[in-house]
C-alpha positions in Angstrom: 49.6 -50.8 6.2 50.4 -47.3 4.9 48.6 -48.0 1.6 45.6 -49.2 3.7 45.6 -46.0 5.6 45.7 -43.9 2.5 42.8 -45.9 1.0 40.8 -45.4 4.3 41.5 -41.6 4.3 40.5 -41.3 0.7 37.4 -43.3 1.2 36.5 -41.3 4.3 37.0 -38.1 2.4 34.9 -39.1 -0.5 32.1 -40.3 1.8 32.3 -37.0 3.7 32.1 -35.0 0.5 29.1 -37.0 -0.7 27.4 -36.5 2.7 28.1 -32.8 2.5 26.7 -32.6 -1.0 23.5 -34.3 0.0 22.7 -31.7 2.6 20.0 -29.3 1.3 18.8 -26.1 3.0 15.5 -26.8 4.7 13.5 -23.5 4.1 10.3 -22.6 2.4 12.2 -20.9 -0.4 14.0 -24.2 -1.1 10.8 -26.3 -0.8 8.8 -24.2 -3.3 11.5 -24.6 -6.0 9.2 -27.2 -7.6 6.7 -24.4 -8.3 9.2 -22.6 -10.5 9.2 -25.6 -13.0 5.8 -24.4 -14.2 5.3 -20.9 -12.8 8.8 -19.6 -13.7 11.7 -18.6 -11.5 10.4 -17.0 -8.2 6.8 -17.4 -9.5 7.2 -14.7 -12.2 5.1 -16.7 -14.7 6.1 -19.0 -17.5 6.8 -17.7 -20.9 4.1 -19.8 -22.6 1.3 -17.7 -21.1 -0.4 -20.8 -19.7 1.1 -20.9 -16.2 0.3 -17.6 -14.4 2.4 -15.3 -12.2 2.0 -16.1 -8.5 4.6 -13.8 -7.1 3.1 -10.8 -5.3 -0.5 -12.0 -5.6 -2.6 -11.5 -2.4 -1.9 -14.3 0.1 -5.6 -15.0 0.7 -6.1 -15.5 -3.1 -3.2 -17.8 -3.4 -4.3 -19.9 -0.4 -7.8 -20.2 -1.8 -6.5 -21.4 -5.2 -4.2 -24.0 -3.5 -7.2 -25.3 -1.6 -9.4 -25.3 -4.7 -6.9 -27.5 -6.5 -6.4 -29.8 -3.5 -10.1 -30.1 -2.8 -11.3 -30.6 -6.4 -12.8 -27.2 -7.2 -10.1 -26.6 -9.8 -8.9 -29.4 -12.0 -5.3 -29.9 -13.1 -3.9 -33.3 -12.2 -0.3 -32.1 -11.6 -1.4 -29.5 -9.1 -3.8 -31.8 -7.4 -1.1 -34.5 -7.0 1.4 -32.0 -5.6 -1.1 -30.5 -3.1 -3.2 -33.5 -2.1 -1.0 -34.5 0.9 -0.4 -30.9 2.2 -2.2 -29.4 5.2 -4.0 -26.1 5.4 -1.1 -24.7 7.5 1.4 -25.7 4.8 -0.7 -24.1 2.1 -0.8 -20.9 4.1 3.0 -21.0 4.3 3.3 -21.4 0.5 0.8 -18.6 -0.1 2.5 -16.2 2.3 5.9 -16.9 0.7 4.9 -16.0 -2.8 2.7 -13.1 -1.7 5.7 -11.5 0.0 7.8 -11.5 -3.2 8.1 -7.9 -4.6 9.4 -8.4 -8.1 9.0 -6.3 -11.2 6.8 -7.3 -14.1 8.3 -8.0 -17.5 7.9 -5.5 -20.3 4.5 -5.5 -22.0 4.3 -7.7 -25.0 2.8 -6.4 -28.3 -0.8 -7.5 -28.6 -2.2 -9.3 -31.7 -4.2 -7.4 -34.2 -7.4 -6.2 -32.6 -10.0 -3.8 -33.9 -10.7 -0.6 -32.1 -14.3 -1.8 -31.7 -13.2 -4.9 -29.9 -10.9 -2.9 -27.5 -13.7 -0.5 -26.8 -16.1 -3.3 -26.0 -13.5 -4.8 -23.7 -12.8 -1.5 -22.0 -16.5 -0.9 -21.4 -17.0 -4.3 -19.8 -13.9 -3.9 -17.6 -14.6 -0.4 -16.4 -18.4 -0.1 -16.5 -19.8 -3.6 -16.9 -23.2 -4.2 -18.5 -26.1 -3.4 -16.1 -28.8 -4.8 -18.5 -27.1 -8.2 -18.4 -26.2 -7.9 -14.7 -22.5 -8.0 -15.5 -20.5 -6.0 -13.0 -17.4 -4.1 -14.0 -14.1 -5.9 -13.4 -12.9 -2.8 -11.5 -15.7 -3.2 -8.9 -14.0 -6.3 -7.5 -10.4 -6.3 -8.8 -9.7 -2.7 -7.8 -9.8 0.6 -9.7 -6.3 0.0 -10.9 -7.0 -3.7 -11.6 -4.0 -4.6 -9.4 -6.1 -6.6 -7.0 -7.4 -6.0 -3.4 -6.1 -7.5 -0.2 -6.5 -10.1 1.1 -8.1 -12.3 -1.5 -8.8 -10.6 -4.8 -6.1 -11.0 -7.5 -4.9 -8.3 -9.9 -5.6 -8.7 -13.6 -2.9 -6.6 -15.2 0.1 -8.5 -16.4 -2.1 -11.6 -17.0 -1.7 -13.1 -20.5 -4.7 -12.9 -22.8 -4.8 -16.7 -23.4 -4.8 -17.4 -19.7 -7.7 -15.0 -19.1 -9.6 -16.6 -22.0 -8.9 -20.1 -20.6 -10.0 -19.3 -17.1 -13.3 -17.6 -18.0 -14.0 -20.5 -20.3 -13.3 -22.9 -17.4 -15.8 -21.1 -15.2 -18.4 -21.3 -18.0 -18.0 -25.0 -18.4 -17.7 -25.8 -14.7 -14.0 -27.0 -14.9 -13.1 -24.2 -12.5 -15.0 -23.5 -9.4 -14.6 -21.5 -6.2 -16.1 -21.7 -2.7 -19.8 -21.0 -2.9 -21.3 -18.6 -3.8 -19.1 -18.7 -6.8 -19.4 -15.1 -8.1 -16.9 -15.6 -11.0 -18.9 -18.6 -12.3 -22.1 -16.5 -12.2 -20.4 -13.6 -14.1 -18.8 -15.9 -16.7 -22.1 -17.6 -17.5 -23.4 -14.2 -18.5 -20.6 -13.5 -20.9 -20.6 -14.2 -24.6 -17.6 -15.5 -26.4 -17.1 -12.1 -28.0 -17.2 -10.5 -24.5 -14.5 -12.8 -23.2 -12.3 -12.1 -26.2 -12.7 -8.4 -25.9 -12.1 -8.3 -22.1 -8.9 -10.5 -22.4 -7.6 -8.4 -25.3 -8.1 -5.1 -23.5 -6.7 -6.2 -20.1 -3.6 -7.8 -21.6 -2.9 -4.7 -23.6 -2.7 -2.5 -20.5 0.7 -1.7 -19.0 1.4 -2.8 -15.4 2.2 0.3 -13.2 5.7 0.3 -11.6 5.6 -1.1 -8.1 2.0 -2.4 -8.7 0.4 -3.5 -5.4 -2.9 -4.9 -4.4 -5.1 -2.2 -2.9 -5.6 -2.4 0.9 -9.4 -2.3 0.6 -12.3 -1.8 -1.8 -13.9 1.6 -2.1 -17.3 -0.1 -1.5 -18.9 -3.5 -1.1 -18.7 -6.1 -3.8 -21.6 -6.2 -6.3 -22.5 -9.8 -5.4 -21.5 -12.3 -2.7 -18.2 -14.1 -3.3 -17.4 -17.2 -1.3 -13.6 -16.8 -1.4 -13.7 -13.2 -0.1 -14.0 -12.2 3.6 -17.5 -11.2 4.7 -16.4 -7.6 5.2 -15.9 -7.2 1.5 -19.0 -9.2 0.4 -22.2 -7.8 -1.0 -25.4 -7.8 0.9 -27.3 -10.9 -0.2 
């Protein structure tokens, strides 16, 4: 009888330990751990330069991108599969969580060999655009400091060169889309391959200011209508 009692106590204790181990904190921080597999711990970006940083991006921008993947405007099977069953409310919760993370950017990586002419071309397009080809400057939408604008325009500083190249190329070939009117698709179609290379080289070479934050508002209206941006920031059609 005593041996049976000991076995029962041991079995009960083991079962209790297993049950305790199976308990997982039910919080948004715990639920978005899956995102860190690709986007790095706390959404700081993967080291390969393919998966972008999502920590600290404006909530409206993150929400728009989650919807774009879920609803087929952006195409990446893994993201679509993860997001397909999720409601708009849940996507808002995910976006708000990552937007609230205030984390430092890593040290700037050395850029590959680039000529001064290429960097000058990139700087001109980013800061002044090209009026003859109806290409607005990046700073007109992404903020004077290129750190983004609340609530829905992302910053460009700290984004890897290869990722910028890939996304502009995706807009050119239609693999990436946004809510109409798709202003970035319009701009990308006006860029030449040399423009994209120059812009990505120059942006990726710029240091990220300490405590970089998205600006509260734009100094003026956008140069063209953008479907993913609130009407108050849009251009007059």
